[in-house]
C-alpha positions as CSV (number, residue, x, y, z in Angstrom):
1,M,66.3,138.2,129.5
2,Q,68.8,141.2,127.2
3,I,66.8,141.7,123.7
4,V,67.9,142.9,120.5
5,D,64.9,144.9,118.6
6,A,65.6,144.6,115.6
7,H,62.5,147.1,114.0
8,H,62.1,150.4,114.8
9,H,62.0,153.6,114.0
10,L,62.9,157.1,115.0
11,W,62.6,160.8,113.4
12,D,63.3,164.1,114.0
13,L,60.5,166.4,112.2
14,S,62.8,169.4,112.8
15,R,66.0,167.7,111.2
16,G,63.8,166.2,108.0
17,R,60.6,165.7,105.7
18,Y,58.0,162.5,106.8
19,P,55.1,163.6,104.2
20,W,53.8,160.4,106.1
21,L,53.7,162.0,109.5
22,Q,53.6,166.0,108.0
23,Q,51.2,167.1,105.7
24,D,50.3,163.9,103.5
25,Y,48.4,162.3,106.9
26,D,46.1,159.8,105.5
27,A,44.5,157.4,107.9
28,D,42.3,156.1,105.7
29,K,45.2,154.3,104.5
30,F,47.2,153.8,107.7
31,F,46.3,149.9,108.4
32,L,46.1,150.9,111.8
33,G,43.9,154.0,111.3
34,D,43.7,156.9,112.8
35,Y,47.8,157.9,114.1
36,R,48.0,161.7,115.3
37,P,49.8,160.4,118.3
38,L,53.2,159.5,115.9
39,C,52.5,162.7,114.9
40,T,55.7,164.3,116.7
41,N,59.0,163.7,117.4
42,F,60.5,160.3,118.8
43,L,64.2,160.3,119.6
44,P,66.5,158.3,121.5
45,A,65.0,159.5,124.8
46,D,61.9,158.7,124.0
47,F,62.8,155.1,122.4
48,C,64.7,154.5,125.8
49,A,61.1,156.5,127.8
50,A,59.4,153.6,126.0
51,A,61.5,150.7,126.3
52,G,63.1,151.4,130.0
53,G,63.1,148.8,132.3
54,C,63.9,146.8,129.7
55,D,67.3,145.1,129.2
56,V,67.8,146.4,125.4
57,L,71.2,145.1,124.0
58,A,71.2,146.4,120.4
59,T,68.6,147.7,118.0
60,V,67.6,147.5,114.4
61,H,66.5,151.4,112.5
62,V,64.7,150.4,109.5
63,E,64.1,153.6,107.4
64,A,60.9,155.2,108.5
65,E,59.9,157.1,105.1
66,R,61.3,159.8,104.9
67,D,61.4,161.7,101.9
68,R,62.7,160.3,98.9
69,A,64.9,162.8,98.6
70,E,66.3,162.8,101.9
71,Q,67.2,158.6,101.6
72,V,70.7,159.1,102.3
73,A,70.3,162.4,104.8
74,E,68.3,159.8,107.1
75,T,71.3,157.4,107.2
76,A,73.7,160.3,108.4
77,W,71.6,161.6,110.4
78,L,70.6,158.1,111.9
79,H,74.5,157.9,112.1
80,E,75.0,161.2,114.5
81,Q,72.5,159.5,117.4
82,H,74.8,156.2,117.2
83,A,77.2,158.4,117.8
84,A,75.2,160.6,120.6
85,H,73.2,157.3,122.1
86,G,74.9,154.3,121.3
87,F,72.1,153.5,118.9
88,P,71.0,152.3,116.8
89,N,73.5,150.0,115.9
90,A,72.6,148.5,112.7
91,I,70.2,150.7,110.0
92,V,67.9,149.1,107.1
93,A,68.0,152.2,104.7
94,H,65.8,153.3,101.8
95,A,67.0,153.0,98.1
96,W,64.6,153.0,95.0
97,L,65.3,149.5,92.9
98,D,64.2,150.7,89.9
99,Q,66.0,153.6,88.7
100,P,68.6,154.6,86.8
101,E,70.8,155.9,89.9
102,T,69.9,152.5,92.3
103,E,73.4,151.3,92.3
104,E,74.7,154.9,93.2
105,R,71.8,155.0,95.8
106,L,73.2,152.0,97.6
107,R,76.9,152.7,97.1
108,E,76.4,156.3,98.9
109,H,74.6,154.2,101.8
110,L,77.2,152.4,102.1
111,K,79.7,155.1,102.8
112,F,78.1,154.7,106.3
113,P,79.3,151.9,108.6
114,L,76.4,150.4,110.6
115,V,74.0,149.8,107.1
116,R,73.6,146.2,106.9
117,G,70.5,146.2,104.6
118,I,67.6,148.4,102.0
119,R,64.0,147.9,102.7
120,S,62.6,149.2,99.3
121,K,58.5,148.0,99.3
122,P,57.0,146.5,95.9
123,V,54.5,148.1,94.7
124,T,51.3,145.1,96.0
125,S,47.5,145.0,95.7
126,S,45.2,146.5,98.6
127,S,43.9,143.2,98.9
128,P,43.5,139.5,97.6
129,D,41.2,140.2,94.9
130,E,43.3,143.0,93.0
131,S,46.1,142.1,91.2
132,V,49.2,144.7,90.4
133,Q,51.6,142.0,88.7
134,G,53.7,142.9,86.1
135,Q,52.8,146.7,87.1
136,R,56.0,149.0,87.8
137,G,58.0,148.6,90.7
138,T,56.0,145.0,91.6
139,M,58.0,141.8,92.2
140,Q,57.8,140.8,88.5
141,D,59.1,144.2,87.2
142,D,62.6,143.0,85.2
143,N,64.4,147.1,86.0
144,W,62.8,146.2,90.4
145,L,64.5,143.2,90.1
146,R,67.7,144.0,88.5
147,G,68.0,146.6,91.5
148,L,67.3,144.1,94.1
149,A,70.5,141.1,92.6
150,L,72.5,144.9,93.3
151,L,72.4,143.9,97.4
152,P,74.0,140.3,97.7
153,R,76.8,141.9,95.3
154,L,76.9,144.7,98.0
155,G,76.5,143.1,100.7
156,L,73.5,143.9,101.6
157,S,70.6,141.7,102.9
158,W,66.2,143.0,102.1
159,D,63.6,144.0,104.1
160,L,60.7,142.8,103.0
161,R,57.3,144.3,103.8
162,V,54.1,142.8,102.1
163,P,50.6,141.5,103.2
164,Y,50.3,137.0,102.8
165,W,48.7,137.3,99.4
166,H,52.3,138.8,98.1
167,L,54.5,136.4,99.8
168,A,54.3,133.8,96.8
169,E,55.7,136.0,94.5
170,A,57.7,136.7,97.1
171,A,58.9,133.0,97.2
172,E,59.7,133.0,93.8
173,V,62.3,136.0,93.9
174,A,63.8,134.8,96.8
175,A,64.4,131.7,94.9
176,Q,66.0,133.6,92.1
177,L,68.2,134.9,94.5
178,P,69.6,132.4,97.3
179,K,72.4,134.4,97.9
180,L,70.1,137.5,99.2
181,P,69.5,137.2,102.7
182,I,65.4,138.4,103.2
183,V,63.4,139.2,106.2
184,L,60.1,139.5,106.1
185,N,59.0,142.4,108.7
186,H,55.7,142.4,110.5
187,H,54.8,138.6,109.9
188,G,53.6,138.5,106.4
189,F,50.7,140.8,108.1
190,A,48.1,138.6,109.4
191,W,45.7,140.8,109.4
192,D,42.3,138.9,108.5
193,R,42.0,136.5,112.0
194,S,39.1,134.9,110.8
195,E,39.6,131.2,110.5
196,Q,39.7,130.9,106.9
197,G,42.0,134.7,106.3
198,L,44.8,132.8,108.7
199,K,44.6,129.5,106.7
200,H,45.5,131.7,103.5
201,W,47.8,133.5,106.1
202,R,49.5,130.1,106.9
203,D,49.6,128.9,103.6
204,A,51.3,131.9,102.0
205,M,53.8,131.6,105.3
206,A,55.2,128.0,104.5
207,V,55.4,128.6,100.6
208,L,57.4,131.4,101.6
209,A,59.6,129.1,104.3
210,R,60.4,126.9,102.1
211,Q,63.1,129.5,100.8
212,P,66.2,129.1,103.2
213,N,67.3,132.6,102.9
214,V,64.2,133.6,104.1
215,H,64.2,134.8,108.0
216,V,61.1,136.3,109.5
217,K,60.4,139.3,112.4
218,L,57.9,138.1,115.0
219,S,57.0,142.0,115.5
220,E,53.3,144.3,114.4
221,F,50.5,142.5,115.8
222,G,47.8,145.2,116.2
223,L,45.1,145.0,113.9
224,R,42.7,148.4,112.6
225,D,39.7,147.6,113.9
226,R,40.3,145.6,118.0
227,P,43.0,146.0,120.6
228,W,46.4,143.8,121.2
229,S,45.2,140.7,121.9
230,W,47.8,137.7,123.6
231,E,45.5,135.0,122.9
232,D,44.9,135.9,119.2
233,N,48.8,137.3,118.3
234,A,50.3,134.2,120.7
235,Y,48.5,131.9,118.2
236,V,50.7,133.7,115.1
237,V,53.7,133.9,116.8
238,R,53.6,130.3,117.2
239,E,52.5,128.8,113.9
240,T,55.3,131.7,112.3
241,L,57.3,129.8,114.2
242,A,56.1,126.3,113.7
243,I,56.7,127.5,109.8
244,F,60.0,128.8,110.5
245,G,61.7,127.5,113.2
246,W,63.2,129.2,115.6
247,E,66.3,129.8,113.9
248,R,65.0,132.8,111.2
249,C,63.1,134.6,113.6
250,M,63.7,137.5,115.6
251,F,61.9,140.0,117.6
252,A,61.1,143.0,116.7
253,S,59.1,146.5,118.4
254,N,58.1,148.2,115.4
255,F,58.3,151.2,117.9
256,P,56.7,153.9,118.0
257,V,54.2,152.5,115.9
258,A,53.4,149.2,117.8
259,G,53.2,152.0,120.8
260,L,49.2,152.9,118.8
261,R,48.5,149.3,120.5
262,I,50.6,148.5,122.9
263,G,53.6,149.2,125.4
264,Y,57.2,148.7,124.6
265,G,57.4,146.8,128.1
266,P,53.7,144.6,127.6
267,L,55.1,143.8,124.2
268,V,58.1,142.6,125.7
269,Q,56.9,140.6,128.7
270,G,54.0,139.1,126.1
271,M,56.2,137.8,123.0
272,L,58.4,136.5,127.0
273,R,55.4,134.8,127.7
274,M,54.9,133.4,124.0
275,L,58.0,131.8,123.6
276,D,57.6,130.2,127.1
277,G,57.2,126.2,125.9
278,L,61.4,126.8,124.3
279,P,63.8,125.6,125.9
280,L,66.0,129.2,126.7
281,E,68.4,128.6,124.0
282,Q,66.0,129.3,121.4
283,R,63.9,131.7,123.1
284,C,67.3,134.3,123.1
285,A,67.6,133.0,120.2
286,V,65.1,134.9,118.9
287,M,65.0,137.9,121.2
288,G,68.1,138.7,120.1
289,G,71.0,136.3,118.8
290,N,69.8,135.9,115.5
291,A,68.7,139.5,115.0
292,L,72.5,139.8,116.1
293,R,74.0,136.9,113.5
294,F,70.9,138.6,110.4
295,Y,72.2,142.1,110.8
296,R,75.7,141.4,111.8
297,I,76.4,143.5,115.2
298,D,79.0,143.7,116.5
299,T,78.2,143.2,120.7
300,T,81.9,144.0,121.7
301,T,81.4,148.1,120.4
302,T,77.3,147.7,121.7
303,T,77.5,150.6,124.9
304,T,74.0,150.7,124.4
305,T,70.5,150.4,125.0
306,T,71.2,148.8,128.3
307,T,72.9,151.2,129.5
308,A,70.8,154.4,127.9
309,T,68.0,152.4,129.1
310,T,69.0,152.6,132.6
311,A,70.9,156.0,132.7
312,E,69.4,157.9,130.4
313,C,65.8,157.3,131.2
314,A,66.2,157.4,134.3
315,S,67.4,161.1,134.0
């Protein structure tokens, strides 16, 4: 089956600064723990090698925590990669939303034709037992909300990345901005797989799903303390599909990060197995069509990744 990867990363550590991969490495703060294998270049050829054998039609690059002084430089570099390799085919860039220069930065990104959206993470708490409500940079911060409101005016979507205990707040934001297309990253992070933990996650997802402008990425099911499990993750995928409906769900790999727990091919095959109960049309939508529509990817000009994964990775 032809797929669209709605979320992956690329980086060249010789061309830009990525503090989390370099001087600020901190496994204790990273949700998967030790991530030293990520602290090297991950270029288009590396993506192709990982995805070899998978029929990838197009990809979406999501900002990779490049130094925030180099936000627009990351977008420019990604356009170089597209010109050389045919992908990525859409870009989700970064811009701070609570700064005086927010609109200027957004317009700089929009000079590049592949930019479709922004991922700017609001300030969140480290656990459901803590609260950061009302602090600067949170989803209650008026400056931050004014910045977010610029996105629909400029034709941009928002990639939302928060853990499940912030989804009710995100639902309030989505209701305030009904014309803003939003996609939740990484299924809302169902990290607590206990019965009670999954209930809290399901309840929060149901609140968010009431907002029709919100979609969700079926991505990053890796856990800090155990290996990737088809049985565990199939439950999460199927619950997400039941809550949001197949029309608002999209496959995404989160490579190379997800590669800490599972290979690209097994990830795709595992996802297809989880979707077995859906009609073919719905499976195709989840594995590609929904991402094409959300990120407005023109497949008539896509020369990628199908070609890249078969030709480039074979070399």
